[in-house]
C-alpha positions as a Python dict, from the first residue, in 0.01 Angstrom:
ca = {
    (1, 'M'): (0, 0, 0),
    (2, 'K'): (163, 299, 163),
    (3, 'F'): (-124, 518, 37),
    (4, 'L'): (-381, 284, 192),
    (5, 'S'): (-201, 294, 527),
    (6, 'V'): (-205, 675, 533),
    (7, 'L'): (-574, 681, 437),
    (8, 'L'): (-655, 434, 714),
    (9, 'L'): (-475, 651, 970),
    (10, 'V'): (-671, 958, 857),
    (11, 'L'): (-1001, 770, 884),
    (12, 'L'): (-912, 643, 1230),
    (13, 'A'): (-820, 993, 1343),
    (14, 'F'): (-1149, 1129, 1206),
    (15, 'T'): (-1343, 851, 1378),
    (16, 'S'): (-1165, 919, 1707),
    (17, 'C'): (-1249, 1290, 1690),
    (18, 'S'): (-1611, 1234, 1593),
    (19, 'T'): (-1675, 1009, 1893),
    (20, 'T'): (-1608, 1304, 2131),
    (21, 'K'): (-1862, 1531, 1963),
    (22, 'V'): (-2200, 1541, 2135),
    (23, 'D'): (-2488, 1686, 1940),
    (24, 'S'): (-2679, 1827, 2239),
    (25, 'Q'): (-2725, 2147, 2434),
    (26, 'I'): (-2826, 2255, 2781),
    (27, 'M'): (-2991, 2576, 2899),
    (28, 'V'): (-2943, 2691, 3258),
    (29, 'S'): (-2993, 3010, 3456),
    (30, 'G'): (-2720, 3192, 3641),
    (31, 'R'): (-2751, 3473, 3893),
    (32, 'C'): (-2526, 3709, 4083),
    (33, 'E'): (-2613, 3980, 4334),
    (34, 'L'): (-2354, 4223, 4466),
    (35, 'E'): (-2404, 4454, 4764),
    (36, 'I'): (-2211, 4778, 4740),
    (37, 'D'): (-2179, 5096, 4940),
    (38, 'P'): (-2361, 5396, 4790),
    (39, 'D'): (-2168, 5716, 4725),
    (40, 'M'): (-2444, 5937, 4583),
    (41, 'A'): (-2818, 5996, 4607),
    (42, 'T'): (-3107, 6163, 4427),
    (43, 'L'): (-3404, 6334, 4586),
    (44, 'S'): (-3716, 6514, 4465),
    (45, 'I'): (-3823, 6858, 4582),
    (46, 'G'): (-4172, 6988, 4513),
    (47, 'V'): (-4316, 7337, 4557),
    (48, 'N'): (-4691, 7407, 4554),
    (49, 'E'): (-4836, 7757, 4591),
    (50, 'R'): (-5170, 7934, 4552),
    (51, 'G'): (-5259, 8279, 4422),
    (52, 'E'): (-5555, 8482, 4307),
    (53, 'T'): (-5419, 8467, 3953),
    (54, 'T'): (-5203, 8221, 3764),
    (55, 'K'): (-4920, 8474, 3755),
    (56, 'E'): (-4934, 8527, 4131),
    (57, 'A'): (-4935, 8154, 4200),
    (58, 'Q'): (-4634, 8101, 3973),
    (59, 'E'): (-4448, 8393, 4128),
    (60, 'N'): (-4500, 8241, 4473),
    (61, 'V'): (-4354, 7915, 4344),
    (62, 'N'): (-4057, 8099, 4195),
    (63, 'I'): (-3981, 8270, 4527),
    (64, 'K'): (-3962, 7943, 4719),
    (65, 'L'): (-3779, 7765, 4442),
    (66, 'A'): (-3520, 8043, 4435),
    (67, 'A'): (-3458, 7985, 4807),
    (68, 'V'): (-3417, 7612, 4744),
    (69, 'L'): (-3175, 7668, 4456),
    (70, 'S'): (-2974, 7915, 4661),
    (71, 'I'): (-2913, 7646, 4924),
    (72, 'L'): (-2822, 7384, 4667),
    (73, 'K'): (-2604, 7594, 4438),
    (74, 'D'): (-2457, 7861, 4664),
    (75, 'E'): (-2412, 7675, 4992),
    (76, 'Y'): (-2341, 7323, 4867),
    (77, 'K'): (-2203, 7400, 4520),
    (78, 'I'): (-2424, 7146, 4347),
    (79, 'D'): (-2370, 7164, 3973),
    (80, 'K'): (-2659, 7301, 3768),
    (81, 'N'): (-2649, 6985, 3554),
    (82, 'D'): (-2739, 6785, 3865),
    (83, 'I'): (-3062, 6982, 3911),
    (84, 'K'): (-3340, 6894, 3668),
    (85, 'T'): (-3699, 7013, 3644),
    (86, 'T'): (-3928, 6710, 3635),
    (87, 'N'): (-4272, 6872, 3648),
    (88, 'M'): (-4444, 7209, 3609),
    (89, 'S'): (-4817, 7277, 3622),
    (90, 'V'): (-5073, 7551, 3680),
    (91, 'Y'): (-5445, 7495, 3720),
    (92, 'P'): (-5755, 7662, 3863),
    (93, 'E'): (-5875, 7574, 4211),
    (94, 'Y'): (-6245, 7543, 4285),
    (95, 'S'): (-6457, 7503, 4595),
    (96, 'W'): (-6822, 7413, 4644),
    (97, 'I'): (-7016, 7705, 4793),
    (98, 'D'): (-7393, 7684, 4840),
    (99, 'G'): (-7406, 7386, 4608),
    (100, 'K'): (-7212, 7562, 4333),
    (101, 'Q'): (-6857, 7517, 4209),
    (102, 'V'): (-6683, 7850, 4256),
    (103, 'L'): (-6337, 7951, 4135),
    (104, 'I'): (-6134, 8052, 4441),
    (105, 'G'): (-5791, 8099, 4286),
    (106, 'Q'): (-5507, 7941, 4096),
    (107, 'K'): (-5252, 7682, 4197),
    (108, 'A'): (-4901, 7633, 4059),
    (109, 'S'): (-4650, 7359, 4125),
    (110, 'Q'): (-4300, 7267, 4020),
    (111, 'S'): (-4078, 6969, 4100),
    (112, 'I'): (-3705, 6924, 4061),
    (113, 'E'): (-3477, 6623, 4096),
    (114, 'V'): (-3140, 6678, 4260),
    (115, 'T'): (-2836, 6452, 4239),
    (116, 'I'): (-2608, 6470, 4542),
    (117, 'R'): (-2267, 6327, 4458),
    (118, 'N'): (-2118, 6377, 4804),
    (119, 'L'): (-2336, 6145, 5010),
    (120, 'P'): (-2219, 6254, 5359),
    (121, 'L'): (-2367, 6599, 5288),
    (122, 'I'): (-2722, 6473, 5245),
    (123, 'S'): (-2814, 6506, 5613),
    (124, 'S'): (-2717, 6873, 5638),
    (125, 'I'): (-2866, 6948, 5295),
    (126, 'F'): (-3194, 6796, 5407),
    (127, 'D'): (-3198, 7003, 5726),
    (128, 'D'): (-3119, 7327, 5543),
    (129, 'L'): (-3386, 7263, 5281),
    (130, 'T'): (-3654, 7210, 5543),
    (131, 'E'): (-3598, 7566, 5661),
    (132, 'V'): (-3787, 7665, 5345),
    (133, 'S'): (-4144, 7613, 5466),
    (134, 'G'): (-4410, 7449, 5256),
    (135, 'I'): (-4188, 7237, 5030),
    (136, 'N'): (-4208, 6863, 4981),
    (137, 'I'): (-3892, 6648, 4990),
    (138, 'S'): (-3934, 6287, 4881),
    (139, 'N'): (-3797, 5990, 4686),
    (140, 'I'): (-3449, 5979, 4837),
    (141, 'N'): (-3273, 5711, 4632),
    (142, 'L'): (-2925, 5577, 4691),
    (143, 'D'): (-2692, 5507, 4402),
    (144, 'S'): (-2329, 5445, 4310),
    (145, 'S'): (-2115, 5628, 4059),
    (146, 'K'): (-1954, 5291, 3978),
    (147, 'K'): (-2277, 5096, 3933),
    (148, 'S'): (-2215, 5026, 3564),
    (149, 'E'): (-1880, 4868, 3651),
    (150, 'Y'): (-2040, 4652, 3919),
    (151, 'L'): (-2318, 4555, 3680),
    (152, 'S'): (-2061, 4433, 3426),
    (153, 'L'): (-1899, 4225, 3700),
    (154, 'A'): (-2237, 4085, 3806),
    (155, 'R'): (-2310, 3979, 3446),
    (156, 'K'): (-1977, 3797, 3422),
    (157, 'L'): (-2028, 3620, 3754),
    (158, 'A'): (-2385, 3527, 3659),
    (159, 'T'): (-2256, 3366, 3338),
    (160, 'D'): (-1989, 3181, 3538),
    (161, 'D'): (-2262, 3062, 3774),
    (162, 'A'): (-2461, 2932, 3477),
    (163, 'R'): (-2161, 2737, 3347),
    (164, 'K'): (-2103, 2579, 3687),
    (165, 'R'): (-2467, 2471, 3701),
    (166, 'A'): (-2444, 2328, 3350),
    (167, 'D'): (-2136, 2125, 3448),
    (168, 'D'): (-2308, 2002, 3764),
    (169, 'Y'): (-2614, 1884, 3571),
    (170, 'S'): (-2419, 1716, 3292),
    (171, 'A'): (-2141, 1556, 3498),
    (172, 'N'): (-2337, 1233, 3555),
    (173, 'Q'): (-2363, 1191, 3179),
    (174, 'S'): (-1986, 1225, 3133),
    (175, 'L'): (-2044, 1561, 2965),
    (176, 'K'): (-1929, 1917, 3024),
    (177, 'S'): (-2028, 2260, 2902),
    (178, 'G'): (-1864, 2385, 2586),
    (179, 'R'): (-1905, 2701, 2385),
    (180, 'V'): (-2188, 2941, 2455),
    (181, 'I'): (-2471, 2924, 2202),
    (182, 'S'): (-2677, 3215, 2336),
    (183, 'I'): (-2720, 3439, 2640),
    (184, 'T'): (-3045, 3606, 2740),
    (185, 'E'): (-3034, 3860, 3020),
    (186, 'K'): (-3334, 3894, 3246),
    (187, 'G'): (-3174, 4047, 3550),
    (188, 'F'): (-3207, 4391, 3701),
    (189, 'D'): (-3007, 4631, 3912),
    (190, 'G'): (-3175, 4783, 4212),
    (191, 'S'): (-3132, 5060, 4461),
    (192, 'R'): (-3257, 5077, 4814),
    (193, 'Y'): (-3380, 5389, 4983),
    (194, 'A'): (-3216, 5605, 5240),
    (195, 'I'): (-3401, 5570, 5570),
    (196, 'P'): (-3430, 5892, 5770),
    (197, 'V'): (-3425, 5810, 6139),
    (198, 'N'): (-3513, 6168, 6228),
    (199, 'S'): (-3633, 6351, 5920),
    (200, 'T'): (-3764, 6667, 6090),
    (201, 'A'): (-3573, 6990, 6064),
    (202, 'A'): (-3443, 7006, 6416),
    (203, 'K'): (-3205, 7295, 6387),
    (204, 'S'): (-3445, 7514, 6581),
    (205, 'L'): (-3444, 7273, 6874),
    (206, 'A'): (-3173, 7297, 7135),
    (207, 'M'): (-3063, 7002, 7340),
    (208, 'E'): (-2795, 7085, 7593),
    (209, 'D'): (-2687, 7375, 7369),
    (210, 'A'): (-2627, 7137, 7078),
    (211, 'V'): (-2797, 7140, 6739),
    (212, 'V'): (-2982, 6819, 6660),
    (213, 'E'): (-2947, 6723, 6296),
    (214, 'S'): (-3123, 6462, 6086),
    (215, 'D'): (-2965, 6121, 6123),
    (216, 'Y'): (-2958, 5882, 5827),
    (217, 'H'): (-2877, 5514, 5829),
    (218, 'F'): (-2785, 5415, 5475),
    (219, 'S'): (-2826, 5058, 5364),
    (220, 'K'): (-2611, 4908, 5094),
    (221, 'I'): (-2747, 4897, 4741),
    (222, 'S'): (-2771, 4580, 4541),
    (223, 'V'): (-2662, 4528, 4183),
    (224, 'S'): (-2774, 4201, 4028),
    (225, 'A'): (-2783, 4016, 3699),
    (226, 'E'): (-2966, 3703, 3592),
    (227, 'V'): (-2905, 3524, 3263),
    (228, 'D'): (-3029, 3223, 3071),
    (229, 'V'): (-2736, 3060, 2891),
    (230, 'V'): (-2743, 2785, 2629),
    (231, 'F'): (-2422, 2580, 2622),
    (232, 'E'): (-2309, 2322, 2373),
    (233, 'L'): (-2227, 1997, 2553),
    (234, 'E'): (-1899, 1814, 2504),
    (235, 'S'): (-1766, 1483, 2624),
    (236, 'N'): (-1541, 1514, 2927),
    (237, 'K'): (-1358, 1193, 2845),
}
């Protein structure tokens, strides 16, 4: 009789536990976007030169590129690892003369990407670079040295947002979110551009004996994450 009583208690306990288990799931999306202050930037510098021969065209490129690198390395102490060649090309240049395509010379070009880790310097760097005539400066992108840390935080907050949504949707059914079944990330992290208010090299212009420098208004950069999360549902009773 004592054995039957113990068995009955075990069965009742099992029945009580099984009534709280809900064999269902819910999938919701969560999103988080953080706006942070940039502390670094990248920019592209291109040099294009002509010559009667390929060698002459390339030598002309090398002369201007040497002037650019002198500014970056010598004046602003930018590390060589933060200067990367992204493109090099040489090709013949033709012109139509009297209905015929005639070779008129050679053209050479080279592009580098520069990472500037001290953002306040970018205005003066830009002005000094534009003293080298005939170069192209483009693609100024803002970034943060701590972006990976902020991205990890955004992922966590996006997952928390998904759980809150799951609880909101399931509350009317007396359910709540339980363990995570799966997470699929579909978010992205983005960077906004620096906006030059006055991007001309104005060092040669005097205004009341003062040098006018390029003025940049930097926007914040956004780091975001978006996830689809599948939760197991549990009874909230």
